[in-house]
N, C-alpha and C positions, 0 to 999 in steps of 0.2 A: 194758176195765173202768175205765181211768183217763182216758177221754175226758171233756171238759167236760160237767158235768151241765146239766140243763134251765135252771136259773136263771142259768147263765153263758153257755150256748151261743149264744143269740140275740144278745145284746149283743156277744159276742166275734166272731161272724161279721161283724156290721155294722162293728165297729172294724177288723177285718182288711181288709174291703173298702175302707174309707176310707183306710187306710194304703197299700193297693196303688195308689191313685190310678187306678182302672180307667177305661178308655175303650174304646168299641167298636173292635174290630179288634185289640186287644192279644193277645199270646201269653202264657199263664200256665201254669206247671207246679205241680201240687200233688203233693208227694212225701210218701208215707205216707197218702194220702187214698183208699185203695182202696175204701172203702165208698161213696164217690161223693156223699154228701149235699151237701157244700160245693161240689164241682165242678158238680153238676147245677144247684144254685141260682145259682151265679155265671155259668155259661155261659147259662142261660135268661134271667136278669134283665138281664145287661149285654151280651149279644151278643159274647162273647169266644171265642177259641179256647183251650180248656183241655185240657191233657194231665195225666193222672194216672199216677203211678208208685208201685207198692207191692210189697213182696217177697212178699206172701201171695196165692197164686193164688185162694184162696177169697174173700178180700176183693175182688179184682179182678172176680171173677165176680158178686159181689153189686153192685158198682158198675155194671157193664155192664147188669145187670138193672134197676137204678134208673134208668138213662138210656135204656132201650129205648123209652120212650113219647115221647121228645123228637124234634122234627124232626131229620132226619139231619144238616143243616148246623150245628145248634146242639149236637149231642151231643158230650159230652167223649170223648176218646179214652183208653182204659185199657190199661196195659201192666204186666206183671210185670217188676220191675227193682229194683235196689238203689240207695240214696242215694249210695254211694260209687263207683258205676259206672253212671251214668245213660245210657240208650240214646238219646242225642241228640248232635247236632253242637254245636260251640262257639258261643256268643253267638247263641242263637236265641230266647230268652225275654225278655219285658219285665219279668216279676216271677215270684217263686217263693214258695210257702208250704211250709215244712218242719215236719212234725209229728213231733217226736222221741219222743213218747209212743207211737207206733204201730209203730215200726220195729224193735223188739227190739234185740239186740246190734248196736252200731254204733259206729264210731270217729267222734265228732262233728267232729273236725278235718278228716278226710277228706271227710266229707259237706259241710262248708262250702266246702272247696276245689273240690269237684265242682259245687256249685251255682254258685259264682263262675265256673266254666268255661262253663256253659251260659247264664248271664245276659249280656244285652248291657250295654255300659258305661252306668252310672247306673241299671241295673235295680234293683228293690226286692226285698228278702228279708224275709219274715216267718217267725219261728221260734217254735214252741211247745216249751218245755223246762221241766224242774223245776229250781228254783233254791232253795238254802238261804238263809234270812234270818240264821241263826246258824251257827257252826261246828258240824257234826254230830258225834256220837259215832262214832269210826272203825268200830267193830264194826257199828253200825246202817248206816252208809254202805256197808260191804262187803256186808251182807245184802240191802240194796235193789238194789245193783248186780248182785249174783248172780241175784236173782229177775227183774229187769226187763231186764237187759242194757245199761242206760244209767246212767251215773254222773251224779247230780245234782251241780251245782257252785254255788259262790257266783256272783252276777251278774258280778262283776269277772273271774272265770275264763272265763265264757261270752264276755264282751266281748273278752277277750284272743284267744280262738280266732278270733272273727270278724275282729279286726284282722289277725291273722296271715294270714287268707284274703283280705286286701285289701278288706275292707268298712269303710265310714266312716259317720259320722252315726248311730252305734249308740246305741239307747235301749232301755230295759226297762220293762215295765208289769206289775204284779202283777194277775193275774186270778183269784186264789183267792176262793172264796165265804166268807161269814161262817161260823164254825164250826157254827152251828145249821142252815145251809142245806146242809151236806154230805150226800151220799146215805148212807143207812144201810148196814150191811154186807150185809144180805139183799138190798137193792136192787142193790148192786154184784154180788152172787152171781148174781142174776137176769140182769143185763146180761152177765156172763161166760158164763153158760149160753147165752144167745141168740146171742152172737158166736162162741163156740168150743166149745159142747157141754160134754162132761164135763171136758175139759182146762181150759176157761175157768172152769167152776164150781170145780174144784180150785184154780186160781190165785186166784180171788176170795176163797176161804175160807182161803188160806194165811196163815201168820204174817207174811210180807212184806207181803201186802196190808193186814193189820191195822195193821202198823207204818206203812205208807204213809199210810193214812187218819188215824191218830193224829197223825202229823207235820203233815199238811195242816190238821187241826183246831186244832192248837196254833199255827198260822201260822209254825212254824219252817221249813216247806217250802212252796214256793208254785208254783202254776201260773203260768208267766211267759211273756209275749209280747215277744220281741226283734224290733226292726226296724232295718234297715240298708240301705245303699246300696252297690252294687258299684262300686268305683273303677276307672276305665279302667287297663288294663295288668295287672290281676291276673286269675288264673284262666283265662288263654287257652291 
């Protein structure tokens, strides 16, 4: 339910693709992309090898279904797995996209270290993460973390974690929509129902979801795209 809405999704996908500096024959890993929409688009358009890892078997199944009509040699490969324990050898990918909004409870520092492990030297990392523009109320921060399993941080904190994982050339971009363009609560509820049935509907109508949308609307909390380069010698 917190995935980029329609007014953001198209431009964001194009921006991610530009930042990946994709070229035919590259190997890309999409972590948290089990639904497969981005992976299918990227693999079909740019003739890349795309691997998708997601902790949700149902999301992986939907991704495989979305890719089923593609030619076999272009089809992304989907696996159930966790961002902190990727099912890959070291230094096998040219680039990675890590969607922290979809992964549930996760230790971001461990995820960054694991992505660094599977990236080749000078490989590019794109991260979608929630970032505060102003210091949050501690009780609100705890409520959102308990509900979503992910702690939103200030951009400087996200950058520090990336540096600790031996990433360099770190930059951040705010991809929040204007307040009037945010999806309404009932649209979010419908999206939650489509993705996860009754559990998704309950989550979408929860106080935490209401708080999340309110903070996005106030621009205190932002959908943020971080991009960085894996420095040689780290994460191997």
